C-alpha positions as CSV (number, residue, x, y, z in Angstrom):
1,M,-16.7,12.3,52.9
2,S,-18.1,9.4,50.9
3,V,-16.8,5.9,51.6
4,N,-16.9,3.4,48.7
5,K,-17.7,0.1,50.4
6,Q,-16.8,-2.9,48.3
7,S,-19.1,-5.9,48.2
8,I,-17.0,-8.9,49.2
9,S,-18.6,-12.4,49.1
10,N,-16.8,-15.7,49.3
11,G,-13.5,-13.7,49.2
12,I,-14.5,-12.3,45.8
13,N,-15.0,-8.6,45.1
14,V,-18.4,-8.9,43.5
15,D,-18.4,-5.3,42.3
16,Q,-15.2,-5.8,40.4
17,F,-16.5,-9.1,39.1
18,M,-19.6,-7.4,37.7
19,Q,-17.5,-4.6,36.3
20,T,-15.4,-7.1,34.4
21,V,-18.5,-8.9,33.1
22,N,-20.0,-5.5,31.9
23,A,-16.6,-4.4,30.4
24,I,-16.5,-7.6,28.3
25,K,-20.1,-7.1,27.2
26,D,-19.2,-3.6,26.1
27,N,-15.9,-4.6,24.5
28,P,-15.9,-8.3,23.5
29,D,-12.2,-8.2,22.6
30,L,-11.3,-7.9,26.3
31,A,-12.4,-11.6,26.7
32,R,-9.5,-12.9,24.5
33,F,-6.7,-14.3,26.7
34,N,-3.5,-16.1,25.8
35,F,-1.9,-18.2,28.6
36,R,1.6,-19.5,28.3
37,A,3.9,-22.0,30.0
38,T,7.5,-23.2,29.5
39,T,8.5,-26.7,30.6
40,T,12.1,-28.0,31.1
41,W,13.0,-31.6,31.5
42,M,15.0,-32.2,34.6
43,G,15.8,-35.9,34.0
44,G,13.9,-39.1,34.3
45,G,10.2,-38.3,34.7
46,H,10.9,-35.0,36.4
47,S,10.1,-31.7,34.7
48,K,9.6,-28.1,35.8
49,T,7.0,-25.8,34.3
50,T,7.3,-22.0,34.6
51,I,4.2,-19.9,34.3
52,K,4.3,-16.1,34.6
53,G,3.1,-13.7,31.9
54,F,-0.1,-13.9,29.9
55,Y,-2.1,-11.7,27.6
56,G,-5.6,-10.7,28.7
57,A,-8.0,-7.9,29.0
58,G,-6.4,-6.2,26.0
59,Q,-2.9,-6.1,27.3
60,E,0.1,-8.1,28.5
61,D,-0.3,-8.9,32.2
62,T,2.5,-7.8,34.5
63,S,0.9,-8.5,37.9
64,R,3.1,-11.4,38.8
65,A,6.4,-10.4,40.4
66,R,7.7,-14.0,40.3
67,P,6.8,-17.0,38.1
68,F,4.9,-20.0,39.4
69,V,7.0,-23.1,39.1
70,L,5.1,-26.4,39.0
71,E,7.0,-29.7,39.2
72,G,5.8,-32.9,37.6
73,D,7.2,-36.4,38.1
74,E,6.0,-40.0,38.4
75,P,5.7,-42.2,41.4
76,P,8.4,-44.9,41.9
77,V,6.1,-47.6,40.5
78,L,6.2,-45.6,37.2
79,L,10.0,-45.1,37.5
80,G,9.8,-41.6,39.0
81,Q,11.0,-40.0,42.2
82,N,7.8,-38.3,43.4
83,K,9.1,-34.8,43.0
84,G,5.7,-33.7,42.0
85,P,2.3,-35.0,40.9
86,N,2.3,-36.7,37.5
87,A,0.6,-35.0,34.6
88,V,-2.7,-36.8,34.8
89,E,-2.9,-36.0,38.5
90,S,-2.3,-32.3,37.5
91,V,-5.3,-32.6,35.2
92,L,-7.5,-33.6,38.2
93,Q,-6.1,-30.6,40.1
94,A,-6.8,-28.2,37.2
95,L,-10.4,-29.5,36.8
96,A,-11.1,-29.2,40.5
97,S,-9.5,-25.7,40.7
98,C,-11.6,-24.5,37.8
99,L,-14.8,-25.9,39.2
100,V,-14.2,-24.3,42.6
101,V,-13.5,-20.9,41.0
102,G,-16.7,-21.2,38.9
103,F,-18.9,-22.2,41.9
104,S,-17.5,-19.6,44.4
105,Y,-17.5,-16.7,41.8
106,N,-21.0,-17.5,40.6
107,A,-22.3,-18.0,44.1
108,A,-20.9,-14.7,45.1
109,A,-22.5,-12.9,42.2
110,Q,-25.8,-14.4,43.2
111,G,-25.4,-13.4,46.9
112,I,-24.9,-17.0,48.1
113,N,-22.5,-17.4,51.0
114,V,-20.3,-20.4,50.6
115,K,-18.9,-21.9,53.8
116,S,-17.0,-24.8,52.1
117,I,-16.5,-26.8,48.9
118,E,-14.9,-30.2,48.8
119,L,-14.3,-32.2,45.6
120,D,-13.2,-35.8,45.4
121,L,-11.9,-36.8,42.0
122,D,-11.0,-40.3,40.7
123,G,-9.5,-40.8,37.2
124,Q,-9.1,-44.3,35.7
125,I,-6.3,-45.1,33.3
126,D,-5.2,-48.3,31.6
127,L,-1.5,-48.2,30.9
128,H,-1.8,-50.4,27.9
129,G,-2.5,-47.3,25.8
130,F,0.4,-45.2,27.3
131,L,2.9,-48.0,26.9
132,G,1.9,-48.7,23.3
133,L,0.7,-52.2,24.1
134,S,-2.8,-51.8,22.7
135,D,-4.3,-49.7,19.9
136,R,-7.7,-50.3,21.4
137,V,-7.0,-48.6,24.8
138,R,-6.7,-44.9,24.9
139,P,-3.6,-43.5,26.6
140,G,-5.5,-41.0,28.7
141,Y,-8.3,-41.2,31.2
142,E,-11.0,-43.7,30.5
143,G,-13.2,-41.6,32.8
144,I,-13.2,-39.2,35.7
145,K,-15.6,-39.4,38.6
146,L,-16.1,-36.3,40.6
147,T,-18.2,-36.0,43.8
148,Y,-18.8,-32.6,45.4
149,K,-19.9,-31.5,48.8
150,T,-21.0,-27.9,49.2
151,D,-22.0,-26.1,52.4
152,C,-23.7,-22.8,51.6
153,D,-26.8,-20.8,52.4
154,A,-28.8,-21.9,49.4
155,S,-31.4,-24.6,48.9
156,P,-30.4,-27.9,47.5
157,E,-32.2,-27.1,44.3
158,K,-30.3,-23.8,43.9
159,V,-27.0,-25.5,44.6
160,A,-27.8,-28.1,41.9
161,E,-28.7,-25.3,39.5
162,L,-25.5,-23.5,40.3
163,W,-23.4,-26.7,39.8
164,A,-25.1,-27.3,36.4
165,H,-24.2,-23.7,35.4
166,V,-20.6,-24.2,36.5
167,Q,-20.3,-27.4,34.5
168,K,-21.7,-25.6,31.4
169,T,-19.2,-22.7,31.8
170,S,-16.0,-24.4,33.1
171,P,-13.1,-23.9,30.7
172,V,-11.2,-27.0,32.0
173,L,-14.3,-29.2,31.9
174,D,-14.9,-28.1,28.4
175,I,-11.3,-28.9,27.4
176,L,-11.7,-32.4,28.8
177,R,-15.1,-33.1,27.3
178,N,-14.4,-31.7,23.8
179,P,-11.4,-32.2,21.5
180,V,-9.1,-29.2,21.4
181,P,-6.8,-28.8,18.4
182,V,-3.1,-29.1,19.5
183,T,-0.3,-28.2,17.1
184,I,3.1,-29.7,17.9
185,T,6.2,-28.4,16.0
186,S,9.9,-28.5,16.4
187,A,11.7,-25.3,17.2
188,R,14.9,-26.7,15.6
């Protein structure tokens, strides 16, 4: 009897990861994904976003039995009730999550055992832009500072090389660094 032992590193099935990479090399259309979200205003600064289905790997995904519900709000100083992080805080979380995935997956593919990853993010905003008080101040982040601490079984040079690769391939970092066309239309 043959036992198929899967290679698991950093909690990632490396064999499956490499099969996915090879499948996309063989059929580039499998790389096309369409993610969706629906947001409902709950009053004040509070909103709920539902995320469930998406299209990817050549088909509609049905792996999620229940949707993810993410709440957004503002802190009281910005007239909210703290029912969730505000939108710009969610951007920090999205960036951090994307970078952690990129580092842990790529480390696993290279046989690097990761013991821990910690990211500290700091985003600076001047509300003059958001409040419409200045045309010279952008409404979004003026800058984001990120500091990482990684404990893994690789040399400092290899860790720096891996972080450079992750920065080059991170979808969320790319979204933040490069303008993305956004079309806004009324459904009514």
